[in-house]
N, C-alpha and C positions, 0 to 999 in steps of 0.2 A: 175812597177806594181808588187805587192807581189803575185806571182802566187800561193803560198801555201794557200792564203786566198781567192783567186778568185774561186768560185765554178766550179767544173769540171762536165760537163753534161755526165752522164753515157750513153753509147750507148745501147739502149734497144734491138738492134738486136744481140748483142754479136758477132760482126763480127771479132774482134781481142781481145779476152779476155785477153790473156797474155801480149800483147803489151800495152793494156790499164792499166792492173795491174802494169806493170813496170813503166809506166808514173806516176801513183798515188803513187807508192812506193818511187819514186825519190823526191816527193814534201815534205813530212813531215810524222811524225809518224801517224798523222790523218789529213785528208784533206777534206774540204767541197765539197760535190757533190750534184748534182740535180738528183733525181730519176724521172721516168715518171710522167708527170703532174707538173713538176717543184717543186716536194716535196723535201725539203732539208734534208740532212743526212751527216754523217761523214763516210768516207771510211778508213778502216784500212787494210793494205796489207802486213805488215812485220810480219814474223813468231813470233818473240818475243812479239810483241804487241797484235797479235791475241790471243795467248795463255794467255797473261796476262788479257785481257779483258774478254775472255770466261770463266775464272775461278774467276772473280772478283764479289763479292756479291753486289757491287754497280752498276752492269750492269744487267738489267732485260730483260726478253722476253715478259713481259705483257704490251701491249700498253694501256689497259684500266686504269691501275694504274699509268703508268709512261711516257706516251707520250701525252702531252696536244694537240698536233696537230692532233690527231686521228679524232676528230670531224670535222676538217676542210678539210679532204681529199675529192678529187673528188668522187662523188657518185659511179661511175663505174671505180674504179682505178684498173689497171692491177695487183697490188699486194694485193688486198683485201683478197684473199684466204690465204695469208701469215700473215696477221695481224688481221683479223676479226673472225677467228675461235677461239674456246675456247677448247684447248687441252693442253697436256703437252708441245707442241711446243710453245705455247704462255702463259705459266704460269711461276710463279716466287715463290721462297721460298717454304713454306709448301705446297702451292697449286700445285706446280710443282712436289714435291715429292709424293703427293697423286695420281696425274694422271699418273706419271711415273710408279708407282708400278702396276697400272692396265694393262699397256702394256708390262711390263718387262717379264711376263710369256710367251709371244710369242717367246722370243728370249733367253731363258735360254740355257746354253750349252747342256743340255739333249734334249730339244725340237729342237734345231738347228741340232744336230747330228741325231735326228730321221728323219729329212727331207732329209738326204743324199740319201737314195734310190729313193725318189721322184725326186730329182734333177737329179740323174743319168738317171732315166727313161725318163725324159723330154729331156735331152740332147741327149740321144740315139735316141729317136723318131724324133727329129728335124734333126739330122745328117742322119738318114735313109731317111727322106724326101729329103734332099739335094742330097743324092746319086742317086736319080732318075733324077736329072737335067742332061741334055745333056752335056757331057764334052766340055769345052771351052765356054760355054754360060755364059753371064754376068748376075748376079743376085744381088739383094740388100741384103747383109748379115745381115744388121740391121733388116730389116723387117722379114727375114726368120729365124734368129738365135739369134743374140745378144739381140734383144728386147724381144723375146718371152720367153727366159729362166726365167728371174726374174719375168716377169709379170704373167706367168703361175704359178710359185712357190708361189708367194704372193697371187694370187687368190685362189689357193688351200688352203693355210694356213688360209685365212679369209673366205673360203666357198663361194666365188663369183660363182653363177651358170653360166653355159656356156652361157645361153641366155643374160646375163648381161655383159659379159666380154668385148665385143667390145666397148660398150658405156662407161664402166669404164675406158678402156684404152684411149678413145678419150678425156674424160673430164679431166683425170689426165694430159695428154699431154698438154691440153689447159692451165692448171694452170701455166705451165712453159713459156708460150708465153708472155714475158714481153714487146713485141712491139705491142701488140694488141691495137686497138683503143678502146675508152671508150664503144662504143656500143657493140662491140664484147666481151670485157672484162665482161660487165654486163651479157650478155647471157651465157658466159662460167661459170661464178661463179654460176649463178642460175642452170645451167645444172649439175654442179658438186655436188651441194647440193642435188638436186633432185635425182641424181643417187645413192648417198650414203644413202639417206632416203629410197629409194626403196629397197636397199639391207637390211636395218634394218627391213622394213616391211616384206620382204620375209623370213628373218630368224626368225621373231616372229611367222610366220605361219608354217615354216618348219625348226626348230632348228636342228643343227648338231654338229659334233665334230670339231669345228672350232673356231677361235678367235672372229669372229663377235658374235657368240652365247655366248661365254664366256663374252664378254664385255656387252652384253645385260643383262646378269645375275650378272655382277660384282657388288660387294658392297665394300665400304670403310667405316668401322664402320657400321653405320645404314643407310647410305644414298647411293642411287644409283647414277650413272652418270646421269646428266641431259641429255635431248634429244640433246641439242646443243653440249654438251661435247662428247656424243656418236658418233654423225655424224662427228664432227670435228676430233675425234681420228681416225676414219676410213679414212678420207681424208688424214691425216698425215701418217698413217701406210701403206696404200695401195699405196699411191703416193711415199713416201720416200723409201718404201721397194722395189721399182723396178728401179727407174731412176738412182740411183747411180751405180747399177750393170750393167745396160745397157751400160752406158758410160765407165765403167771400162773395160768390155770385149771388146767393140769396139775399144777403144784406144790401148789395148794390142795387138789386131790383127794388127792394123796399125803399131804399133811400131815394131813388129817382121817382118812384110812383108817389111818394109823399112830399116831394119838393119839386113841383111842376115848373117853378120859375128857373131852378137850376137845371132841370132836365131840358128845358127849352134852350139854354145856353149850350148844352152838349149837342142837341140836334142842329143848332145853328153853326156848329164848328168853333164856337168861342172857347169851349172847354174841351180838352182831350179826354179820350177814354182812359188813358193812363192816369190822368188826374182823378177821374172817378174811382179807379181801382185803389190808388194810394189813399185818398180821403176815406174810402170805405174801410180799408185796413186800419187806418188810424181811429176812425169813429167806432167801428165794431170789429175789434180784433177777433178773428175767427177762432182762436184758441185763447181762452182767458188765463187759466192756470196750467202750468206744465210741471207735473210731478216727475221726480223730486231731485233735489240736490242736497249735498251734505258738507258740513264744515270740516275740513281736514285739520284745522287748528282753530283756536279761538279767533274770532273775527270781530273787530270793532267797526260798527257801521254808524258813524256820526254819533257816538255816545251810547249806542246799544250794542251789547256784546252777544254775539251768537256763539254759544259754546261749541267746542270741538265735539264732533259726533252727532250734532243735532241736524234734523232735516230742515230743508228750506224749500218753500214753494214760491216761485217767481211768477208774478201775474203779468205775463207779457202782453196780454190783451188790455191791461189797464194803463199801460205807459202812454198810449196815445191820448188818453184823457187826463193826463197829469196837468193841472193848471199852471205848474211851473214851466211847462213846455209849450202850451197852446192857450190862446185866449178863447174863451167860451168853448171849452173842450167838448162839451156834450152836444154841441151844435154841428150838424152836417153842413159844411161850407166849402164848396168847390173853388171859392176864390181865395182861400187862405194861402199864405205864402209858403208854408212848409208842411204840406200834407204827408210827405214821405218821412217825416220825423216820427217814427213809431218802432216798435219791436215785435210786430205781428208775426214775423218769421224767426223770432229768437235773436240771439246776439252771441258773439264770441265763437268758440270752437265748435259749438253745437248748433250754429246757425243752419236753418233748414236748407239742405241741398236742392230740394225741389221747388224753391221759391220762384225761379224763372219760369218753370213749367206752370205753376199756379197762376202767375200773372198772364202768361200767354193764353191759357185756357179762358180766363175771364175776359181778356182783350178780344178774343174771337167770339165768345158766347154772347156777351152783352149787346154789342152793336147788331149782331145778327138777330137776336130776339126782338129788340125794339124796332128794327127795320121791318120785320115781318108783321109785328103786332103793335103798330104805333099807338093804338088806343087800349093797350093792356091796362088793366086796373085791378087794384086789390079788391077782393070780395068780402073783406071784413075790416073793421076798424083796426088800424095798426097796433093800437094799445091792447087788442085782444089776441094778437099773435102769441102762440104758446111756445115758450122756449124749450129746448131740449132739457131732459132731466140729467144735467151734468154741470159740474163746476169747472170741467176741463174745456169742453166745446161750447162755443157761443154761437148757437144757431137756432133755427125754428124746427118744431116737430112737423109742421105743415106750412105751406105758403099758398093759401087759397087766392086764386085770381080768376078774372073773367077775360076771355079772349074775344075781342071784337074784330 
């Protein structure tokens, strides 16, 4: 049997993301897979091919124009939020450039730097809350710290009022649950849309100095964003603006707590926090698979033909562990020469505009946490940490630690 042509069923629970990516990488430059609901696609896991396709004008993010199977999807498909929204995330060519310009203002270098005091204040407040915990008690650091920093910062940036934040966090989290059954997926998608629509309605009544208000007012030439584009853009920005950083900070904490010799080099100033961040992004890309892209025409990928109209799933989180790119790629090593050689924030026209903000949040949060709790320790065997139920996000459900 030609295993390279036999479809590989992607595990929707994300139980072993890197093991699965390694198996896919060993098959071929691109290999057929089955997504939830037995929806076919092509998986690409090698760094060279990921970068090539992400920068190729023959690869689209627009399913309405370039994915004939869109109309045949199950009604309540777990990936609907990734393919049925109409934002820069699912746009191609001139349409992508138009929509990208409207969100670029949220993440200019000047606006990102202006957020630094707010990030510091959020980190300080959360650490002060942690300092009230009884020494030696086990807590979930994800819930109390790593999750809260980016979600609070992005909520402030987009003006999400306090009474809406819990629901916004819930529905964004649900969008990542790729193992959801159809009934649950349908409810989650409807709730997500309703939540962002409610935010738009609130901001129309009470505009502020925030990106949601800016998007409501935004024009490109003479035409406003459509209502669908506006709500879809909020789904993209509020969701993507938090999950990557949550997982980045969480994995960095685990890496340092499980590599005390390397942690010592950081404490001694021999290794920078920027290196910690880049090696974490390489070692545990916070987003493993990013749905979806589509072949605008037949594409030859080193002997494998991806037919026109087929869906493509790029494993951005797998590129950093490509053995053609790194020696001992599964090893966390702060002394390696090229930790920044990864695609954790994507590549090409759809490169994540919030990457500088994510790096800044981690660069503030990590040293502050370890300075306040130098004897921080995992409260469980690292092999027992439970991953999120997702093949998109690469993170933990919980991060139990003890604060000394």
